[in-house]
KEKE-811623 format. One line per 2 residues: their letters; for each residue x, y, z of C-alpha. Coordinates in nm, 2 decimals. Example, Ala and Ser with C-alpha at 12.3 -4.5 7.8 and 13.67 -1.06 7.14 Angstrom:
BEGIN
as) 1.23 -0.45 0.78; 1.37 -0.11 0.71 $
# end
This chain:
BEGIN
md) -0.31 2.35 -0.52; 0.09 2.22 -0.51 $
ak) 0.32 2.35 -0.29; 0.69 2.38 -0.49 $
fa) 0.97 2.29 -0.33; 1.34 2.29 -0.40 $
cr) 1.69 2.23 -0.33; 1.96 2.52 -0.32 $
cg) 2.13 2.50 -0.60; 1.81 2.44 -0.80 $
at) 1.88 2.10 -1.00; 1.58 1.96 -0.80 $
ew) 1.26 2.05 -0.74; 0.96 1.86 -0.58 $
hv) 0.59 1.92 -0.56; 0.36 1.85 -0.28 $
aa) -0.01 1.81 -0.40; -0.29 1.97 -0.08 $
pr) -0.04 2.07 0.14; -0.25 2.22 0.40 $
rg) -0.39 1.83 0.44; -0.04 1.72 0.61 $
tr) 0.01 1.81 0.96; 0.32 2.14 1.03 $
li) 0.51 2.04 1.35; 0.86 2.18 1.49 $
cy) 1.05 1.89 1.61; 1.39 1.98 1.83 $
ca) 1.51 1.59 1.89; 1.85 1.56 1.90 $
dc) 1.84 1.40 1.56; 1.62 1.62 1.39 $
qs) 1.91 1.87 1.48; 2.17 1.66 1.35 $
fp) 2.05 1.57 1.05; 2.10 1.92 0.87 $
rh) 2.37 2.02 1.01; 2.58 1.69 0.92 $
lg) 2.47 1.82 0.59; 2.61 2.19 0.65 $
ad) 2.25 2.28 0.58; 2.11 2.58 0.76 $
vl) 1.76 2.57 0.86; 1.68 2.46 1.21 $
te) 1.49 2.75 1.36; 1.68 3.02 1.64 $
ag) 1.52 2.75 1.94; 1.69 2.44 1.70 $
gt) 1.39 2.32 1.60; 1.32 2.19 1.23 $
dl) 0.99 2.26 1.03; 0.85 2.01 0.91 $
lq) 0.53 1.87 0.75; 0.41 1.56 0.77 $
la) 0.25 1.38 0.45; 0.17 1.09 0.24 $
ps) 0.44 1.01 -0.01; 0.15 0.99 -0.29 $
qv) 0.14 1.39 -0.24; 0.50 1.41 -0.30 $
tf) 0.61 1.40 -0.73; 0.96 1.52 -0.81 $
vr) 0.93 1.75 -1.10; 1.32 1.73 -1.21 $
ga) 1.62 1.62 -1.03; 1.45 1.26 -0.89 $
dt) 1.82 1.10 -0.95; 1.98 1.33 -0.73 $
lr) 1.80 1.18 -0.43; 2.01 1.04 -0.15 $
ml) 1.97 0.87 0.18; 2.12 0.85 0.49 $
rl) 2.02 0.69 0.88; 2.18 0.87 1.19 $
sp) 2.20 0.48 1.31; 2.14 0.15 1.12 $
kg) 1.75 0.13 1.27; 1.72 0.49 1.26 $
ls) 1.48 0.75 1.02; 1.54 0.73 0.66 $
rw) 1.64 1.06 0.58; 1.67 1.20 0.24 $
yt) 1.85 1.49 0.08; 1.96 1.60 -0.22 $
gc) 2.33 1.49 -0.38; 2.33 1.76 -0.57 $
cg) 2.38 2.01 -0.30; 2.32 1.83 0.04 $
tp) 1.96 2.00 0.07; 1.72 1.81 0.30 $
vg) 1.45 1.67 0.17; 1.24 1.48 0.43 $
nt) 1.21 1.19 0.64; 1.04 0.85 0.60 $
lk) 1.01 0.55 0.73; 1.22 0.25 0.66 $
sa) 0.92 0.02 0.42; 0.74 0.19 0.15 $
kl) 0.44 0.01 0.35; 0.45 0.22 0.62 $
pf) 0.34 0.56 0.43; 0.51 0.86 0.58 $
vs) 0.68 1.16 0.48; 0.79 1.41 0.67 $
ll) 0.95 1.71 0.41; 1.18 2.00 0.56 $
ca) 0.95 2.35 0.51; 1.26 2.52 0.45 $
ah) 1.29 2.40 0.13; 0.94 2.51 0.03 $
qg) 0.93 2.82 -0.23; 0.66 2.98 -0.14 $
ed) 0.46 3.20 0.12; 0.48 3.04 0.44 $
ra) 0.09 3.00 0.50; 0.07 2.81 0.17 $
lg) 0.18 2.53 0.43; -0.04 2.60 0.68 $
rv) -0.02 2.65 1.07; 0.22 2.47 1.26 $
ra) 0.00 2.28 1.49; 0.25 2.09 1.67 $
qa) 0.61 2.07 1.89; 0.77 1.77 1.99 $
nt) 1.09 1.71 2.16; 1.08 2.05 2.32 $
vw) 1.42 1.91 2.61; 1.61 1.96 2.30 $
as) 1.57 2.30 2.22; 1.75 2.60 2.30 $
gp) 1.83 2.94 2.25; 1.55 3.24 2.19 $
gk) 1.21 3.16 2.17; 1.24 2.81 2.32 $
pr) 0.90 2.65 2.35; 0.82 2.53 2.70 $
kd) 0.68 2.22 2.67; 0.56 1.96 2.36 $
sg) 0.20 2.06 2.22; -0.03 1.91 2.00 $
lg) 0.15 1.57 2.00; -0.26 1.33 2.02 $
rm) -0.35 1.51 1.72; -0.02 1.49 1.52 $
vl) -0.06 1.11 1.59; -0.41 1.02 1.49 $
av) -0.34 1.22 1.17; -0.04 1.00 1.06 $
aq) -0.22 0.69 1.15; -0.57 0.83 0.97 $
rm) -0.29 0.89 0.64; -0.16 0.59 0.69 $
ls) -0.41 0.37 0.74; -0.59 0.54 0.43 $
er) -0.33 0.55 0.22; -0.26 0.17 0.30 $
ls) -0.63 0.05 0.18; -0.66 0.29 -0.10 $
gr) -0.34 0.14 -0.21; -0.17 0.52 -0.32 $
wq) 0.15 0.39 -0.08; 0.27 0.22 -0.37 $
qt) 0.31 0.61 -0.54; 0.59 0.69 -0.37 $
pf) 0.94 0.87 -0.54; 1.10 0.69 -0.21 $
fa) 1.10 0.35 -0.31; 1.02 0.16 -0.63 $
pp) 0.90 -0.18 -0.72; 0.91 -0.43 -0.77 $
dw) 1.05 -0.50 -0.40; 1.02 -0.16 -0.29 $
ap) 1.35 -0.10 -0.18; 1.48 0.30 -0.16 $
va) 1.59 0.43 -0.42; 1.92 0.52 -0.25 $
ep) 2.15 0.30 -0.11; 2.16 0.42 0.28 $
qv) 2.44 0.55 0.39; 2.50 0.51 0.80 $
ls) 2.72 0.77 0.99; 2.96 0.63 1.22 $
kr) 2.93 0.73 1.61; 3.19 0.98 1.47 $
er) 3.00 1.16 1.21; 2.67 1.15 1.46 $
lr) 2.84 1.31 1.79; 3.02 1.56 1.50 $
ar) 2.69 1.63 1.41; 2.52 1.72 1.76 $
s) 2.74 1.91 1.80 $
# end
């Protein structure tokens, strides 16, 4: 069963094949909070977490609007954070190289029932959480890291790492030119 995701204005739509094969988690780190804040997207949980679904990029297909994809980094060496250029909807995070097949999609753009994405299996960086519903401690991180490693190894060995909407052959460069936030922009997004 596929899961449908879409941007706020509807110009961009992407589907995820077998979403329950992914790992769902809530991340409370400062960067996961800063990314949607910079875009002006109200997607954080009440405690300041970002609901994420970690997958192999080969599971993600853009049905329309792939040309609207934009990418930013919160620092020169930071994660590649993808969003739609049409309306600033956060899409997800990848590592800098297609050869490290990993994507963490923001669940806020999911258009179906929440249960279709599976249950939350991990809580990460809870020290940054605040407000009602704040978790007491991190949980499920060992299983999450193991799942990411297994998924990445499987994608590399099978050659599926090349099936990614975020990087393009022949040199596997990102499909969008990275925008790196200035320190000032990053600090503004953190408050």
